[in-house]
mmCIF file of the N, C-alpha and C atoms, coordinates in Angstrom:
data_MODEL
# 
_entry.id   MODEL 
# 
loop_
_atom_site.group_PDB 
_atom_site.id 
_atom_site.type_symbol 
_atom_site.label_atom_id 
_atom_site.label_alt_id 
_atom_site.label_comp_id 
_atom_site.label_asym_id 
_atom_site.label_entity_id 
_atom_site.label_seq_id 
_atom_site.pdbx_PDB_ins_code 
_atom_site.Cartn_x 
_atom_site.Cartn_y 
_atom_site.Cartn_z 
_atom_site.occupancy 
_atom_site.B_iso_or_equiv 
_atom_site.pdbx_formal_charge 
_atom_site.auth_seq_id 
_atom_site.auth_comp_id 
_atom_site.auth_asym_id 
_atom_site.auth_atom_id 
_atom_site.pdbx_PDB_model_num 
ATOM 1   N N  . MET A 1 1  ? 7.124   -22.957 -4.667  1.00 0.00 ? 1  MET A N  1 
ATOM 2   C CA . MET A 1 1  ? 8.102   -23.832 -4.039  1.00 0.00 ? 1  MET A CA 1 
ATOM 3   C C  . MET A 1 1  ? 7.494   -25.190 -3.652  1.00 0.00 ? 1  MET A C  1 
ATOM 4   N N  . GLU A 1 2  ? 6.191   -25.227 -3.451  1.00 0.00 ? 2  GLU A N  1 
ATOM 5   C CA . GLU A 1 2  ? 5.566   -26.466 -3.006  1.00 0.00 ? 2  GLU A CA 1 
ATOM 6   C C  . GLU A 1 2  ? 5.834   -27.636 -3.936  1.00 0.00 ? 2  GLU A C  1 
ATOM 7   N N  . PRO A 1 3  ? 5.773   -27.475 -5.261  1.00 0.00 ? 3  PRO A N  1 
ATOM 8   C CA . PRO A 1 3  ? 6.048   -28.629 -6.128  1.00 0.00 ? 3  PRO A CA 1 
ATOM 9   C C  . PRO A 1 3  ? 7.472   -29.162 -5.992  1.00 0.00 ? 3  PRO A C  1 
ATOM 10  N N  . ARG A 1 4  ? 8.367   -28.341 -5.489  1.00 0.00 ? 4  ARG A N  1 
ATOM 11  C CA . ARG A 1 4  ? 9.770   -28.768 -5.356  1.00 0.00 ? 4  ARG A CA 1 
ATOM 12  C C  . ARG A 1 4  ? 10.070  -29.464 -4.028  1.00 0.00 ? 4  ARG A C  1 
ATOM 13  N N  . VAL A 1 5  ? 9.099   -29.545 -3.158  1.00 0.00 ? 5  VAL A N  1 
ATOM 14  C CA . VAL A 1 5  ? 9.315   -30.178 -1.859  1.00 0.00 ? 5  VAL A CA 1 
ATOM 15  C C  . VAL A 1 5  ? 9.417   -31.688 -2.039  1.00 0.00 ? 5  VAL A C  1 
ATOM 16  N N  . ASP A 1 6  ? 10.499  -32.217 -1.504  1.00 0.00 ? 6  ASP A N  1 
ATOM 17  C CA . ASP A 1 6  ? 10.686  -33.671 -1.516  1.00 0.00 ? 6  ASP A CA 1 
ATOM 18  C C  . ASP A 1 6  ? 9.963   -34.220 -0.285  1.00 0.00 ? 6  ASP A C  1 
ATOM 19  N N  . VAL A 1 7  ? 8.812   -34.836 -0.503  1.00 0.00 ? 7  VAL A N  1 
ATOM 20  C CA . VAL A 1 7  ? 7.998   -35.305 0.614   1.00 0.00 ? 7  VAL A CA 1 
ATOM 21  C C  . VAL A 1 7  ? 8.652   -36.443 1.392   1.00 0.00 ? 7  VAL A C  1 
ATOM 22  N N  . TYR A 1 8  ? 9.739   -36.965 0.878   1.00 0.00 ? 8  TYR A N  1 
ATOM 23  C CA . TYR A 1 8  ? 10.456  -38.043 1.565   1.00 0.00 ? 8  TYR A CA 1 
ATOM 24  C C  . TYR A 1 8  ? 11.655  -37.512 2.348   1.00 0.00 ? 8  TYR A C  1 
ATOM 25  N N  . SER A 1 9  ? 11.855  -36.196 2.302   1.00 0.00 ? 9  SER A N  1 
ATOM 26  C CA . SER A 1 9  ? 12.982  -35.585 3.005   1.00 0.00 ? 9  SER A CA 1 
ATOM 27  C C  . SER A 1 9  ? 12.460  -34.644 4.083   1.00 0.00 ? 9  SER A C  1 
ATOM 28  N N  . GLN A 1 10 ? 12.758  -34.963 5.321   1.00 0.00 ? 10 GLN A N  1 
ATOM 29  C CA . GLN A 1 10 ? 12.309  -34.116 6.434   1.00 0.00 ? 10 GLN A CA 1 
ATOM 30  C C  . GLN A 1 10 ? 12.933  -32.726 6.337   1.00 0.00 ? 10 GLN A C  1 
ATOM 31  N N  . HIS A 1 11 ? 14.170  -32.651 5.883   1.00 0.00 ? 11 HIS A N  1 
ATOM 32  C CA . HIS A 1 11 ? 14.836  -31.354 5.721   1.00 0.00 ? 11 HIS A CA 1 
ATOM 33  C C  . HIS A 1 11 ? 14.101  -30.496 4.691   1.00 0.00 ? 11 HIS A C  1 
ATOM 34  N N  . SER A 1 12 ? 13.698  -31.098 3.603   1.00 0.00 ? 12 SER A N  1 
ATOM 35  C CA . SER A 1 12 ? 12.960  -30.373 2.564   1.00 0.00 ? 12 SER A CA 1 
ATOM 36  C C  . SER A 1 12 ? 11.622  -29.877 3.101   1.00 0.00 ? 12 SER A C  1 
ATOM 37  N N  . ILE A 1 13 ? 10.932  -30.701 3.839   1.00 0.00 ? 13 ILE A N  1 
ATOM 38  C CA . ILE A 1 13 ? 9.642   -30.331 4.430   1.00 0.00 ? 13 ILE A CA 1 
ATOM 39  C C  . ILE A 1 13 ? 9.826   -29.213 5.445   1.00 0.00 ? 13 ILE A C  1 
ATOM 40  N N  . ASP A 1 14 ? 10.840  -29.348 6.297   1.00 0.00 ? 14 ASP A N  1 
ATOM 41  C CA . ASP A 1 14 ? 11.101  -28.320 7.305   1.00 0.00 ? 14 ASP A CA 1 
ATOM 42  C C  . ASP A 1 14 ? 11.474  -26.983 6.667   1.00 0.00 ? 14 ASP A C  1 
ATOM 43  N N  . SER A 1 15 ? 12.239  -27.028 5.593   1.00 0.00 ? 15 SER A N  1 
ATOM 44  C CA . SER A 1 15 ? 12.619  -25.796 4.891   1.00 0.00 ? 15 SER A CA 1 
ATOM 45  C C  . SER A 1 15 ? 11.391  -25.119 4.298   1.00 0.00 ? 15 SER A C  1 
ATOM 46  N N  . PHE A 1 16 ? 10.525  -25.911 3.716   1.00 0.00 ? 16 PHE A N  1 
ATOM 47  C CA . PHE A 1 16 ? 9.303   -25.357 3.147   1.00 0.00 ? 16 PHE A CA 1 
ATOM 48  C C  . PHE A 1 16 ? 8.413   -24.755 4.234   1.00 0.00 ? 16 PHE A C  1 
ATOM 49  N N  . ASN A 1 17 ? 8.272   -25.449 5.346   1.00 0.00 ? 17 ASN A N  1 
ATOM 50  C CA . ASN A 1 17 ? 7.468   -24.937 6.457   1.00 0.00 ? 17 ASN A CA 1 
ATOM 51  C C  . ASN A 1 17 ? 8.064   -23.657 7.027   1.00 0.00 ? 17 ASN A C  1 
ATOM 52  N N  . ALA A 1 18 ? 9.391   -23.554 7.042   1.00 0.00 ? 18 ALA A N  1 
ATOM 53  C CA . ALA A 1 18 ? 10.037  -22.325 7.506   1.00 0.00 ? 18 ALA A CA 1 
ATOM 54  C C  . ALA A 1 18 ? 9.705   -21.165 6.568   1.00 0.00 ? 18 ALA A C  1 
ATOM 55  N N  . LEU A 1 19 ? 9.666   -21.440 5.278   1.00 0.00 ? 19 LEU A N  1 
ATOM 56  C CA . LEU A 1 19 ? 9.278   -20.393 4.320   1.00 0.00 ? 19 LEU A CA 1 
ATOM 57  C C  . LEU A 1 19 ? 7.837   -19.942 4.551   1.00 0.00 ? 19 LEU A C  1 
ATOM 58  N N  . ILE A 1 20 ? 6.969   -20.882 4.837   1.00 0.00 ? 20 ILE A N  1 
ATOM 59  C CA . ILE A 1 20 ? 5.565   -20.550 5.104   1.00 0.00 ? 20 ILE A CA 1 
ATOM 60  C C  . ILE A 1 20 ? 5.461   -19.695 6.369   1.00 0.00 ? 20 ILE A C  1 
ATOM 61  N N  . ASP A 1 21 ? 6.211   -20.071 7.405   1.00 0.00 ? 21 ASP A N  1 
ATOM 62  C CA . ASP A 1 21 ? 6.197   -19.301 8.655   1.00 0.00 ? 21 ASP A CA 1 
ATOM 63  C C  . ASP A 1 21 ? 6.716   -17.879 8.417   1.00 0.00 ? 21 ASP A C  1 
ATOM 64  N N  . GLU A 1 22 ? 7.762   -17.737 7.624   1.00 0.00 ? 22 GLU A N  1 
ATOM 65  C CA . GLU A 1 22 ? 8.311   -16.414 7.313   1.00 0.00 ? 22 GLU A CA 1 
ATOM 66  C C  . GLU A 1 22 ? 7.302   -15.596 6.517   1.00 0.00 ? 22 GLU A C  1 
ATOM 67  N N  . HIS A 1 23 ? 6.624   -16.220 5.597   1.00 0.00 ? 23 HIS A N  1 
ATOM 68  C CA . HIS A 1 23 ? 5.596   -15.541 4.812   1.00 0.00 ? 23 HIS A CA 1 
ATOM 69  C C  . HIS A 1 23 ? 4.480   -15.033 5.725   1.00 0.00 ? 23 HIS A C  1 
ATOM 70  N N  . LYS A 1 24 ? 4.025   -15.861 6.641   1.00 0.00 ? 24 LYS A N  1 
ATOM 71  C CA . LYS A 1 24 ? 2.982   -15.453 7.591   1.00 0.00 ? 24 LYS A CA 1 
ATOM 72  C C  . LYS A 1 24 ? 3.462   -14.286 8.448   1.00 0.00 ? 24 LYS A C  1 
ATOM 73  N N  . ARG A 1 25 ? 4.722   -14.328 8.890   1.00 0.00 ? 25 ARG A N  1 
ATOM 74  C CA . ARG A 1 25 ? 5.272   -13.251 9.714   1.00 0.00 ? 25 ARG A CA 1 
ATOM 75  C C  . ARG A 1 25 ? 5.285   -11.945 8.937   1.00 0.00 ? 25 ARG A C  1 
ATOM 76  N N  . LEU A 1 26 ? 5.696   -12.005 7.673   1.00 0.00 ? 26 LEU A N  1 
ATOM 77  C CA . LEU A 1 26 ? 5.742   -10.801 6.844   1.00 0.00 ? 26 LEU A CA 1 
ATOM 78  C C  . LEU A 1 26 ? 4.349   -10.235 6.606   1.00 0.00 ? 26 LEU A C  1 
ATOM 79  N N  . ILE A 1 27 ? 3.376   -11.099 6.406   1.00 0.00 ? 27 ILE A N  1 
ATOM 80  C CA . ILE A 1 27 ? 1.997   -10.645 6.216   1.00 0.00 ? 27 ILE A CA 1 
ATOM 81  C C  . ILE A 1 27 ? 1.486   -9.956  7.481   1.00 0.00 ? 27 ILE A C  1 
ATOM 82  N N  . GLU A 1 28 ? 1.749   -10.539 8.629   1.00 0.00 ? 28 GLU A N  1 
ATOM 83  C CA . GLU A 1 28 ? 1.313   -9.937  9.894   1.00 0.00 ? 28 GLU A CA 1 
ATOM 84  C C  . GLU A 1 28 ? 1.965   -8.578  10.103  1.00 0.00 ? 28 GLU A C  1 
ATOM 85  N N  . ALA A 1 29 ? 3.251   -8.457  9.796   1.00 0.00 ? 29 ALA A N  1 
ATOM 86  C CA . ALA A 1 29 ? 3.950   -7.174  9.941   1.00 0.00 ? 29 ALA A CA 1 
ATOM 87  C C  . ALA A 1 29 ? 3.360   -6.136  8.992   1.00 0.00 ? 29 ALA A C  1 
ATOM 88  N N  . TYR A 1 30 ? 3.077   -6.543  7.775   1.00 0.00 ? 30 TYR A N  1 
ATOM 89  C CA . TYR A 1 30 ? 2.470   -5.636  6.791   1.00 0.00 ? 30 TYR A CA 1 
ATOM 90  C C  . TYR A 1 30 ? 1.096   -5.175  7.270   1.00 0.00 ? 30 TYR A C  1 
ATOM 91  N N  . ASN A 1 31 ? 0.269   -6.116  7.697   1.00 0.00 ? 31 ASN A N  1 
ATOM 92  C CA . ASN A 1 31 ? -1.081  -5.777  8.143   1.00 0.00 ? 31 ASN A CA 1 
ATOM 93  C C  . ASN A 1 31 ? -1.074  -4.898  9.387   1.00 0.00 ? 31 ASN A C  1 
ATOM 94  N N  . ALA A 1 32 ? -0.071  -5.054  10.245  1.00 0.00 ? 32 ALA A N  1 
ATOM 95  C CA . ALA A 1 32 ? 0.022   -4.220  11.443  1.00 0.00 ? 32 ALA A CA 1 
ATOM 96  C C  . ALA A 1 32 ? 0.294   -2.764  11.081  1.00 0.00 ? 32 ALA A C  1 
ATOM 97  N N  . ARG A 1 33 ? 0.936   -2.537  9.959   1.00 0.00 ? 33 ARG A N  1 
ATOM 98  C CA . ARG A 1 33 ? 1.252   -1.169  9.539   1.00 0.00 ? 33 ARG A CA 1 
ATOM 99  C C  . ARG A 1 33 ? 0.108   -0.504  8.780   1.00 0.00 ? 33 ARG A C  1 
ATOM 100 N N  . LEU A 1 34 ? -0.896  -1.239  8.369   1.00 0.00 ? 34 LEU A N  1 
ATOM 101 C CA . LEU A 1 34 ? -1.973  -0.684  7.559   1.00 0.00 ? 34 LEU A CA 1 
ATOM 102 C C  . LEU A 1 34 ? -2.863  0.336   8.267   1.00 0.00 ? 34 LEU A C  1 
ATOM 103 N N  . PRO A 1 35 ? -3.301  0.116   9.499   1.00 0.00 ? 35 PRO A N  1 
ATOM 104 C CA . PRO A 1 35 ? -4.215  1.090   10.112  1.00 0.00 ? 35 PRO A CA 1 
ATOM 105 C C  . PRO A 1 35 ? -3.668  2.525   10.155  1.00 0.00 ? 35 PRO A C  1 
ATOM 106 N N  . PRO A 1 36 ? -2.413  2.752   10.562  1.00 0.00 ? 36 PRO A N  1 
ATOM 107 C CA . PRO A 1 36 ? -1.920  4.137   10.546  1.00 0.00 ? 36 PRO A CA 1 
ATOM 108 C C  . PRO A 1 36 ? -1.837  4.711   9.132   1.00 0.00 ? 36 PRO A C  1 
ATOM 109 N N  . VAL A 1 37 ? -1.454  3.886   8.181   1.00 0.00 ? 37 VAL A N  1 
ATOM 110 C CA . VAL A 1 37 ? -1.376  4.358   6.789   1.00 0.00 ? 37 VAL A CA 1 
ATOM 111 C C  . VAL A 1 37 ? -2.772  4.693   6.286   1.00 0.00 ? 37 VAL A C  1 
ATOM 112 N N  . ASN A 1 38 ? -3.731  3.831   6.550   1.00 0.00 ? 38 ASN A N  1 
ATOM 113 C CA . ASN A 1 38 ? -5.103  4.083   6.118   1.00 0.00 ? 38 ASN A CA 1 
ATOM 114 C C  . ASN A 1 38 ? -5.675  5.331   6.785   1.00 0.00 ? 38 ASN A C  1 
ATOM 115 N N  . ALA A 1 39 ? -5.302  5.578   8.027   1.00 0.00 ? 39 ALA A N  1 
ATOM 116 C CA . ALA A 1 39 ? -5.758  6.795   8.713   1.00 0.00 ? 39 ALA A CA 1 
ATOM 117 C C  . ALA A 1 39 ? -5.197  8.032   8.029   1.00 0.00 ? 39 ALA A C  1 
ATOM 118 N N  . ARG A 1 40 ? -3.922  7.982   7.649   1.00 0.00 ? 40 ARG A N  1 
ATOM 119 C CA . ARG A 1 40 ? -3.319  9.120   6.951   1.00 0.00 ? 40 ARG A CA 1 
ATOM 120 C C  . ARG A 1 40 ? -3.953  9.331   5.584   1.00 0.00 ? 40 ARG A C  1 
ATOM 121 N N  . VAL A 1 41 ? -4.240  8.256   4.877   1.00 0.00 ? 41 VAL A N  1 
ATOM 122 C CA . VAL A 1 41 ? -4.905  8.360   3.575   1.00 0.00 ? 41 VAL A CA 1 
ATOM 123 C C  . VAL A 1 41 ? -6.295  8.957   3.751   1.00 0.00 ? 41 VAL A C  1 
ATOM 124 N N  . GLY A 1 42 ? -7.006  8.522   4.771   1.00 0.00 ? 42 GLY A N  1 
ATOM 125 C CA . GLY A 1 42 ? -8.333  9.067   5.043   1.00 0.00 ? 42 GLY A CA 1 
ATOM 126 C C  . GLY A 1 42 ? -8.285  10.555  5.348   1.00 0.00 ? 42 GLY A C  1 
ATOM 127 N N  . ALA A 1 43 ? -7.298  10.965  6.145   1.00 0.00 ? 43 ALA A N  1 
ATOM 128 C CA . ALA A 1 43 ? -7.149  12.388  6.472   1.00 0.00 ? 43 ALA A CA 1 
ATOM 129 C C  . ALA A 1 43 ? -6.824  13.190  5.218   1.00 0.00 ? 43 ALA A C  1 
ATOM 130 N N  . LEU A 1 44 ? -5.952  12.673  4.383   1.00 0.00 ? 44 LEU A N  1 
ATOM 131 C CA . LEU A 1 44 ? -5.610  13.357  3.137   1.00 0.00 ? 44 LEU A CA 1 
ATOM 132 C C  . LEU A 1 44 ? -6.835  13.460  2.230   1.00 0.00 ? 44 LEU A C  1 
ATOM 133 N N  . ASN A 1 45 ? -7.595  12.391  2.117   1.00 0.00 ? 45 ASN A N  1 
ATOM 134 C CA . ASN A 1 45 ? -8.800  12.420  1.284   1.00 0.00 ? 45 ASN A CA 1 
ATOM 135 C C  . ASN A 1 45 ? -9.804  13.449  1.791   1.00 0.00 ? 45 ASN A C  1 
ATOM 136 N N  . THR A 1 46 ? -9.903  13.611  3.111   1.00 0.00 ? 46 THR A N  1 
ATOM 137 C CA . THR A 1 46 ? -10.789 14.620  3.683   1.00 0.00 ? 46 THR A CA 1 
ATOM 138 C C  . THR A 1 46 ? -10.364 16.014  3.258   1.00 0.00 ? 46 THR A C  1 
ATOM 139 N N  . VAL A 1 47 ? -9.060  16.287  3.315   1.00 0.00 ? 47 VAL A N  1 
ATOM 140 C CA . VAL A 1 47 ? -8.540  17.595  2.901   1.00 0.00 ? 47 VAL A CA 1 
ATOM 141 C C  . VAL A 1 47 ? -8.768  17.810  1.403   1.00 0.00 ? 47 VAL A C  1 
ATOM 142 N N  . VAL A 1 48 ? -8.519  16.792  0.610   1.00 0.00 ? 48 VAL A N  1 
ATOM 143 C CA . VAL A 1 48 ? -8.723  16.895  -0.840  1.00 0.00 ? 48 VAL A CA 1 
ATOM 144 C C  . VAL A 1 48 ? -10.195 17.151  -1.150  1.00 0.00 ? 48 VAL A C  1 
ATOM 145 N N  . ASP A 1 49 ? -11.077 16.435  -0.489  1.00 0.00 ? 49 ASP A N  1 
ATOM 146 C CA . ASP A 1 49 ? -12.512 16.634  -0.714  1.00 0.00 ? 49 ASP A CA 1 
ATOM 147 C C  . ASP A 1 49 ? -12.944 18.043  -0.334  1.00 0.00 ? 49 ASP A C  1 
ATOM 148 N N  . ARG A 1 50 ? -12.423 18.543  0.779   1.00 0.00 ? 50 ARG A N  1 
ATOM 149 C CA . ARG A 1 50 ? -12.752 19.900  1.211   1.00 0.00 ? 50 ARG A CA 1 
ATOM 150 C C  . ARG A 1 50 ? -12.248 20.921  0.195   1.00 0.00 ? 50 ARG A C  1 
ATOM 151 N N  . PHE A 1 51 ? -11.023 20.733  -0.261  1.00 0.00 ? 51 PHE A N  1 
ATOM 152 C CA . PHE A 1 51 ? -10.454 21.629  -1.266  1.00 0.00 ? 51 PHE A CA 1 
ATOM 153 C C  . PHE A 1 51 ? -11.279 21.587  -2.549  1.00 0.00 ? 51 PHE A C  1 
ATOM 154 N N  . ASN A 1 52 ? -11.593 20.399  -3.012  1.00 0.00 ? 52 ASN A N  1 
ATOM 155 C CA . ASN A 1 52 ? -12.365 20.258  -4.247  1.00 0.00 ? 52 ASN A CA 1 
ATOM 156 C C  . ASN A 1 52 ? -13.747 20.895  -4.124  1.00 0.00 ? 52 ASN A C  1 
ATOM 157 N N  . ALA A 1 53 ? -14.368 20.772  -2.969  1.00 0.00 ? 53 ALA A N  1 
ATOM 158 C CA . ALA A 1 53 ? -15.692 21.366  -2.769  1.00 0.00 ? 53 ALA A CA 1 
ATOM 159 C C  . ALA A 1 53 ? -15.607 22.894  -2.799  1.00 0.00 ? 53 ALA A C  1 
ATOM 160 N N  . ARG A 1 54 ? -14.550 23.438  -2.227  1.00 0.00 ? 54 ARG A N  1 
ATOM 161 C CA . ARG A 1 54 ? -14.403 24.901  -2.194  1.00 0.00 ? 54 ARG A CA 1 
ATOM 162 C C  . ARG A 1 54 ? -13.996 25.468  -3.544  1.00 0.00 ? 54 ARG A C  1 
ATOM 163 N N  . CYS A 1 55 ? -13.283 24.708  -4.340  1.00 0.00 ? 55 CYS A N  1 
ATOM 164 C CA . CYS A 1 55 ? -12.713 25.239  -5.576  1.00 0.00 ? 55 CYS A CA 1 
ATOM 165 C C  . CYS A 1 55 ? -13.443 24.791  -6.839  1.00 0.00 ? 55 CYS A C  1 
ATOM 166 N N  . ALA A 1 56 ? -14.438 23.949  -6.688  1.00 0.00 ? 56 ALA A N  1 
ATOM 167 C CA . ALA A 1 56 ? -15.162 23.470  -7.864  1.00 0.00 ? 56 ALA A CA 1 
ATOM 168 C C  . ALA A 1 56 ? -15.854 24.634  -8.555  1.00 0.00 ? 56 ALA A C  1 
ATOM 169 N N  . GLU A 1 57 ? -15.890 24.566  -9.858  1.00 0.00 ? 57 GLU A N  1 
ATOM 170 C CA . GLU A 1 57 ? -16.579 25.563  -10.673 1.00 0.00 ? 57 GLU A CA 1 
ATOM 171 C C  . GLU A 1 57 ? -15.936 26.945  -10.603 1.00 0.00 ? 57 GLU A C  1 
ATOM 172 N N  . ARG A 1 58 ? -14.726 27.057  -10.139 1.00 0.00 ? 58 ARG A N  1 
ATOM 173 C CA . ARG A 1 58 ? -14.032 28.350  -10.111 1.00 0.00 ? 58 ARG A CA 1 
ATOM 174 C C  . ARG A 1 58 ? -13.066 28.438  -11.275 1.00 0.00 ? 58 ARG A C  1 
ATOM 175 N N  . ALA A 1 59 ? -12.915 29.630  -11.754 1.00 0.00 ? 59 ALA A N  1 
ATOM 176 C CA . ALA A 1 59 ? -11.982 29.859  -12.859 1.00 0.00 ? 59 ALA A CA 1 
ATOM 177 C C  . ALA A 1 59 ? -10.541 29.775  -12.348 1.00 0.00 ? 59 ALA A C  1 
ATOM 178 N N  . TYR A 1 60 ? -9.644  29.423  -13.241 1.00 0.00 ? 60 TYR A N  1 
ATOM 179 C CA . TYR A 1 60 ? -8.226  29.360  -12.903 1.00 0.00 ? 60 TYR A CA 1 
ATOM 180 C C  . TYR A 1 60 ? -7.420  29.715  -14.146 1.00 0.00 ? 60 TYR A C  1 
ATOM 181 N N  . TYR A 1 61 ? -6.186  30.114  -13.908 1.00 0.00 ? 61 TYR A N  1 
ATOM 182 C CA . TYR A 1 61 ? -5.291  30.418  -15.026 1.00 0.00 ? 61 TYR A CA 1 
ATOM 183 C C  . TYR A 1 61 ? -4.679  29.111  -15.518 1.00 0.00 ? 61 TYR A C  1 
ATOM 184 N N  . GLU A 1 62 ? -4.605  28.964  -16.834 1.00 0.00 ? 62 GLU A N  1 
ATOM 185 C CA . GLU A 1 62 ? -4.071  27.730  -17.410 1.00 0.00 ? 62 GLU A CA 1 
ATOM 186 C C  . GLU A 1 62 ? -2.626  27.484  -16.982 1.00 0.00 ? 62 GLU A C  1 
ATOM 187 N N  . HIS A 1 63 ? -1.817  28.539  -16.878 1.00 0.00 ? 63 HIS A N  1 
ATOM 188 C CA . HIS A 1 63 ? -0.418  28.328  -16.490 1.00 0.00 ? 63 HIS A CA 1 
ATOM 189 C C  . HIS A 1 63 ? -0.324  27.865  -15.032 1.00 0.00 ? 63 HIS A C  1 
ATOM 190 N N  . ASP A 1 64 ? -1.279  28.273  -14.189 1.00 0.00 ? 64 ASP A N  1 
ATOM 191 C CA . ASP A 1 64 ? -1.303  27.760  -12.813 1.00 0.00 ? 64 ASP A CA 1 
ATOM 192 C C  . ASP A 1 64 ? -1.612  26.266  -12.800 1.00 0.00 ? 64 ASP A C  1 
ATOM 193 N N  . MET A 1 65 ? -2.564  25.839  -13.606 1.00 0.00 ? 65 MET A N  1 
ATOM 194 C CA . MET A 1 65 ? -2.907  24.416  -13.667 1.00 0.00 ? 65 MET A CA 1 
ATOM 195 C C  . MET A 1 65 ? -1.732  23.609  -14.234 1.00 0.00 ? 65 MET A C  1 
ATOM 196 N N  . ALA A 1 66 ? -1.077  24.149  -15.236 1.00 0.00 ? 66 ALA A N  1 
ATOM 197 C CA . ALA A 1 66 ? 0.093   23.464  -15.814 1.00 0.00 ? 66 ALA A CA 1 
ATOM 198 C C  . ALA A 1 66 ? 1.196   23.324  -14.771 1.00 0.00 ? 66 ALA A C  1 
ATOM 199 N N  . ALA A 1 67 ? 1.378   24.339  -13.952 1.00 0.00 ? 67 ALA A N  1 
ATOM 200 C CA . ALA A 1 67 ? 2.388   24.283  -12.895 1.00 0.00 ? 67 ALA A CA 1 
ATOM 201 C C  . ALA A 1 67 ? 2.037   23.214  -11.868 1.00 0.00 ? 67 ALA A C  1 
ATOM 202 N N  . ILE A 1 68 ? 0.768   23.144  -11.504 1.00 0.00 ? 68 ILE A N  1 
ATOM 203 C CA . ILE A 1 68 ? 0.319   22.139  -10.524 1.00 0.00 ? 68 ILE A CA 1 
ATOM 204 C C  . ILE A 1 68 ? 0.516   20.730  -11.090 1.00 0.00 ? 68 ILE A C  1 
ATOM 205 N N  . LEU A 1 69 ? 0.081   20.542  -12.329 1.00 0.00 ? 69 LEU A N  1 
ATOM 206 C CA . LEU A 1 69 ? 0.205   19.231  -12.938 1.00 0.00 ? 69 LEU A CA 1 
ATOM 207 C C  . LEU A 1 69 ? 1.670   18.867  -13.188 1.00 0.00 ? 69 LEU A C  1 
ATOM 208 N N  . GLY A 1 70 ? 2.519   19.868  -13.341 1.00 0.00 ? 70 GLY A N  1 
ATOM 209 C CA . GLY A 1 70 ? 3.945   19.629  -13.530 1.00 0.00 ? 70 GLY A CA 1 
ATOM 210 C C  . GLY A 1 70 ? 4.701   19.418  -12.234 1.00 0.00 ? 70 GLY A C  1 
ATOM 211 N N  . GLY A 1 71 ? 3.992   19.537  -11.113 1.00 0.00 ? 71 GLY A N  1 
ATOM 212 C CA . GLY A 1 71 ? 4.630   19.275  -9.809  1.00 0.00 ? 71 GLY A CA 1 
ATOM 213 C C  . GLY A 1 71 ? 5.360   20.469  -9.243  1.00 0.00 ? 71 GLY A C  1 
ATOM 214 N N  . ARG A 1 72 ? 5.063   21.645  -9.748  1.00 0.00 ? 72 ARG A N  1 
ATOM 215 C CA . ARG A 1 72 ? 5.735   22.847  -9.219  1.00 0.00 ? 72 ARG A CA 1 
ATOM 216 C C  . ARG A 1 72 ? 4.889   23.552  -8.213  1.00 0.00 ? 72 ARG A C  1 
# 
């Protein structure tokens, strides 16, 4: 949008600055939500790592793996 700003029009400049302010607000809101999401991802990764450590090198039935990979 910056190339479209008419530098001789205060309204055009103000509109562009309002877009920048809205963009900053959205970024701040997004970043505020990241810590809880990252904590949940970390907790999930811990469970996955524990599961993988316990189940590594164990035999499994192919139809069970197909069911897991198929989302069942």
